[in-house]
N, C-alpha and C positions, 0 to 999 in steps of 0.2 A: 504493500500499499504506500505509495508516492504521495504525500501531501505536500511538497515542495518546501519542506524547511530543512535541507541538506544545506550545503556548502557554505555560504558566508552567514546565513540564518542561523546555523547550530551556535557560530561564534558569538553572534550578539545575542544569542539565547543565553549564553553561558554568562556572558559577563554582564546584561542588564536585566534577566528575569530577577525579581524580587525573590528571597527566601521566605522560610517561615518561622515566624517567631515560638521562642523555647516554649511557650504556653500553649501552644497548638500541637507540638510533638508530645508534651506531657499529657494533654488530653486524648490523644490517639493511643499512647501508652496505656493509661489508667481506662479508656474503653474496652480494649481488650486483654487487658492483664499480661502486657508482652513482657517477656522476659529474656534473659540472655540464653534460655534454651530455644527461643523463638526462630522461625524463619518467615521473613516478608517480602511479597512481592511487590515493587513500584511498578504500575503499569502505566505505559505513557510516560516514562520517566524523564524524558527530554536530556539534559544534561545533569540531572542529579541532585536538583535544589532539595527534594523532599526525600530521596535516599540515603542521603550522606548524613543529616542529623538523626534520621532513623537507625543507622547501622550503629551509632553510639548506644543505642539500648536494645539490641537484639544479638541473636548468633550470627545470622547474616541477611543480608537484602540482595535480591535479584531484580535490577533494574531492566525492564522491560522496553523495547520502542520500536518501531517500523524504520526509524531514519537511522543509518550507519553512522552519518556524521555526527549525531546528536550522543550517540554512543560513546563516539570518537573523544568527543571532548569532554564528556563523563568520565571516561577511563584514564584522560590524562590529570583530570582534577584531582581524581583520587587514587592517583598511582601509589602512595604511601598507605593506603588501606588495603587491609587482607580479609576482610568480610564482606565485601564487594564484589558483585560479578555482574556483568552484562550481556543481555539475549537480544538480538534482533528478534522481533515480533509483535503484534497486534493483539487486540482482543480477540481475533478469530484464530490465534494459535493458541488459547489458553488450554485447548485438549492436550498440548504436548506437556502442560508442566503436571498434567494429572501422571501421564505416562512415565515422566521423570521422578516425580517426587512422591508420588501415591497419594490417595484419599487422606484426607484430615491432617496432612502434612505442612499446613499454614498456619503462623498465626495471625496473617492480616494481610489483605491486598489494599495497597493503598493507589488512589488515583488524584493526583494534583492537577485540577483545572485542564484535564485532557479528555474527560467521559464525552462531551459533545463531539469527539470525531469518531466515537464508537457505538457499537448496538447495545445499547444498558441492559434491554430487557434479557436478550439471550444471554448477554455474559454474565449477570448476577445468576442466572439459573446455572451456568458452568462452573462459577465461583464456589457456589453453596457446599458441594462434595470435597472439596478441596481443603477447606477451613475448618480446624478442630473446633470442638464444642469450645465457646466463650470467645472464639476470634470471631473475624468479620471484615468485612469491607468498609472502607473510610474515604468518603469522595471528600476534597478538600478544595473548596474554591477561596482563591487567593486576593480577593478584591476585584472590584470593578474595574474592566478594561480603562486604559488612558483616555479613550474617547469617547466615553460614556459617565463620566464622572459629573457630579453636581456641582460645578464651579465654573467662573467664566475663562479660565485659562484652558480646560477640557472644552468646553463647547467651541472655543476659537480653534482647536486642535480639529475638532471634528469637521468644522467647516472647510479647513485647510486641506484635511484629507481627501473632504469629499470633491473639492475643486480639482486636487491632484490626481484623483484614481476616476475622475467623472463618474463617481457612483456614490450611493449612499452607504455610510458606514455605521452599521446598527450591529453587526455582530457580539454577542454579550459574553461567547465564550463559555457558556452554560453558567454564568455568575447570577443570572435573575432569577426571581421568585418562582415561576413558573417552571423554570427547567428544575430547580431544587424539588419544588413539589412531585413532578414527574419521575424524578430520580428515588425520591424516599417511597412513593406508589410501586414504583416497580421492585425496590428492595423487600419492600413487605409482600409483593407478590411472589417473590423467590423464596420467601419462606424464613426473611430475617427480621428480629426487632429492630426497629428503626428509631435512631437517636438523633441529636443536633445539639450542636453547641454553636456559639458565636464566641469571636474574640475580635478585639477591635485595636489598631494603632493610628499612629499619622506620622507622615513622613514630609519632607520639603524636598522635591524635586529641584533639578538645574536642567536647563536646555538641553545637555547632552545625555543625560538619563531617559528626557522624553523621546528624543530623538531615536537613541537605540532601543528603547522599549518599545515602539513604532516597527523600526525595522525589526526586531525580534519576532513581531506578528505577521510579519508580511511572507507569504511564499516568494521564492526566490525572482519567480518571474515579475515580480510586482515591486520588488526593491529599485530605487532610485538606480541606474546606470552612473558605474562610479563616476566620470565625469560630471555627471549632475548633483553628485551629493554635497558640495560646498553649496551651491545654490538653494538646495531642498533646504539645507540646516538653517541658512540666512532668510528664507522665506518663512519657515517655522517661527524664527527668532520675531519676525516682523508681526506673524499673526497672533503671536501671545505678547507681542509688546505692550505695556500696560497693565498685565496682568499678575505680573509677580507680588508676593512669591507664590510659588506652584506649591502650596500645601494639597496633601493629597490625603484623604480620610480612608483607611483601609478596613473593611469589615471582613474577616475570614471566616467562612461557617465550614465547619467539620460535621460531616454528615455521616452516620455511622449505621452499619447495619450487622446486627452481632448474630452468630450462628448461636442458638440456644441449646441447652444439654450439659448433661454433667462433664466437665473438665476431667481428662484421665489424672491420675495421681494426687 
């Protein structure tokens, strides 16, 4: 499955995508009672923003992504970590995990703002037998996309991107309430007990991080050509002029689906 997020985009993703606050990792570990005996799969792992902090709390993390360039960046960043491994694959390849690891072998499967690319109904059904009792699926949405936030600078950015791309820019990347409701209903239908936690933090961006964040979200074919990037950056700066500081209010949602039953031992 080629979504166009290889090449340069993987580098932008590694550099500019924000990580996850420690409180989110704590909430995830607590939700499933994760220990140093557990194996976790981070599905749609990108360059490892979620996989790396989870790896500090469990026996091993397997990062799985359909884009080899994303995994190459993840492998580079985690070169000194011995309990992380990386696998090319998508949600359609989850059956391979059952063959490799066996039933009830996972403490958790995490999906960090990548579920909108997946067939979540089929996926949740396929994951249920892979998870131990008390383990589960965690869907983590890490804030609203830069172009859809409730601020003057974000609205100015969206207007500029729509002019540049000659199309509306409305993608929520699964962060909207309707998407979260669909995911929760789908988890329940697959036999999971659903829970939800929210975390809030603030950040102040600069133009470099805004532009890099946009590049990290564009498929390769929509990136401004190299010779136009200086012009693009200047145009973004002009569009956002007068709207500084670029304050960001970030709401992180941790949606959990727990497989009920008695935990062995």
